C-alpha positions, 0 to 999 in steps of 0.5 A: 732468030730471037732478035736479041742482036737488034736494038730494042725500044727502051720503053719495051725493055723497061716494061719487060723488066718491071713486069718481073718485079712484084709489089710495085703496083702503086708505081705502075700504070694501067698496062703494068709498066712503070708510070712515066713519073716513076721513070722520071723521078725514080728509075732514071735518076736514082736506079739507073743514074742516066746522068752518069750512064746516058747511053742507058737513057737513049730511046733505042738500046743496043743489046748490051745496054738493054741487058745492063738496064734490065740488070740494074732494075732487077738488082734494085727490086727489093728497094723498089718494093719498099719504095712502093710501100712508103709512098702511101705513108707519105701521101697520108702525112702530106695531107695531115701536114697540109702540104700542097706544094708540088705534084704528090708523085713528083715530090713523094716518089724520090722521097719514098725511094730515099726512105726505102734506102734508109729504112727498108720496108716501112715499120711501126714508126713509118708515119713519124718517119714519113712526116719528118722526111716531108718537113725536112724536104719542104724547107726546114733542112734546106733553110737550116743548111743555108742558115748555118752557111750564113752564120759560118760566113758571118764570123769575121775571123772565118771570113778573113781566113777563107778569103786569104785561103781563096786568094792563095789557091787562086794564084797558085799555078795560074801562070803555068801550063800550056797555052789555050791553043794546044788545048783547043787543038785536042778539043777540036780533034775530038769534036770532029771524030767523037772517038773514044781514043781521042776522048781518052787522050783528052780525059787523061790530059790537063787540057780543060784545067789548063784552058781555064787557068789561062783565062786568069792571066793578063789578056786571057780573054784575048788569048782565048779568042785567038785560039777559038775563032769567032768566039764572042762574049760568053759570060764567063768573066767581066774583064780580060782575065778572070777575077778572084770570085768573092767569098760572099754572095753580096760581093758579086759584081755580076752574073759571070759564070767563073766569078760566082761567089763561093757562097752561091756555089755552096748554096747550089751544093746544098740543093743538090745533095741530100741532107745525109750526104752534105757533111759540115758547112765548113767541109762544103766550103772547103770543097768549093774553095778547091773547085773555085781554084781549079780551071773553069771552077770545076775540080775534076779534070774530066769535067773541066775538059767537058766545059772546055769542049763546050767553049770550043763548040760555042761559036758555031751555036748560032741558030738564029743566023742559020748555018754554022761557019764552014770551019767549025768542028763537025759536031758543032755544025751538027748541033747547030743544024739540029736547032736551026731546023726547029720550027720556032727558030724558023718562025722567029728568024722571019717574024721577029729577027729578020731585016724586015720582020713581020711584026712592027714590034719585034721583041728585042729581049727575045731576039737578044736571047736567041742571038745569045744561044751559045752563052745560054748553052754554056751557062746550063752546061756549067751548072750541069757539070758543077752538079756532076762535080759535087756528086762525083759523077763522070762521063765514061766514054765519048758517047756519054760526052756527046749525049751530055752536050747534046742534052744541054743544047736540047734543054736550051732550045726547049726553053727558048722554044717556049719563050718564042711561042709566047712571043708569037702568040702575043703578037698574033694580031700584028702577024695576022694584019700583015699576012 
C-alpha cells in the first residue's frame, strides 16, 4: 500500500512539491521547504489562489486536492524561480531608496512575483525596474489613483451625470422579485445540509439579489426581520429601507454597509487591484455603479447569495450568550458553538459581561463589540465578497462556501480575542483583588 488514498498534511504536500523546484533557495527555509511567508505571501494568494480554491488551503488534503496543489505549484516553477531571482534586486533597491515600511519579505515577496510575471527572469535593467516597482507600491500609484478619482468626481458635470445614472439604476427593478421569505427558505435548507445540490440550486437562482433588493422597498427591514426570526440591527442600513448610497464619500451619513458611497467602494477597488489591472477611473466608477445597483451591492449573483446566507446565519452568532436558538440552522449552531467554546469568550462572559462581573469596571465598549459579533461578522463577510466581486472570484462548490463563511467567523473571533486579552490584562489587578 502506498497510502495515496489517505488524506495528507498540506505542509507535507507543499514541502514535497517545493523540493522538486530548483533555484528557489532564497524563498526556502533551512529544511528546504517553503518559508512560512512564501506560503502566506506567494503560494496561497498568487499561485494556488486559495481565496477561490479554499479546499486547497485546508490543513488535511484529500488525494485529489493534494494532486491539484502539487500540479499548480510545479506548473508555476519557472515563475517561482524568477521570483526568487527578483527578490535580491528588490532588497537592494529598498535599502537604496531608504524604504523601511513593512517587513521586507511581506512587502517584496508578492512584488517579486509580480515582476516575475511581467518580465520573467531579471535582465540588465532589473535595478531600475525594481526601484520603479517599489516607488509605485509605496504610495505613488495608489495616491495617483485616488487623486484621479477625486479629480473625476470633482467635475460638476460628471457628478450630475453619475448621480442621475446611480438613481436610475438603483430604482430599476427594486420593486419586483420574490419576497425575502422565499429566499430565506432556500438559504435555510442549504445551512442545514451544506450539500452541493442545494448550493447549485441557490447559485443558479436570484435568491441573493432578490433578498437584497427587497430591503429597498418600504418596510424592507420589517420584511427581513419577519423572514429571519431573531434578526437584530446588523448595520446594513439606517432606516426601514436601504437609501440610495451617495456618490461622494463626504456625503455618507453613517457606516452602514449597504449605504457606503461609490467613492469609498472605488477606493477599495484601487487597493485590491494591481495598477495594470485597474483600467480607467471612469471604468472603475461605472463598474461600481453596476454593483451598487445590484442586491446587497454585489454584482455577481452567487456572491449576493453568499451574503444573504450570512444574514440568515447571523441571528445564531451570539457567543457571549452561549448556545444559539434551537431553531437556528445546523451550520449556524456549529459556528456559534465553535466561538462560544473559545477560552476568551468564557473569560469575557464571566469577568466582563456577566450579571455579577468579576471586575467592578466592566468594559462597556468591549462588551458591546462582543454582543455585536453577528454585525462584525457581516461587515467582514461583505468586504471579503466585494473583493471577490472586483477580482471576479467565485466559490466553486458548497465546501468553498462553508470554508468562506467559517473563515470569516474565525477572523472575527481572532480580532475579538485580541481585544478581550488586552481588556483582561488591563483589569488584572481588579480580577486578582476579588479572586
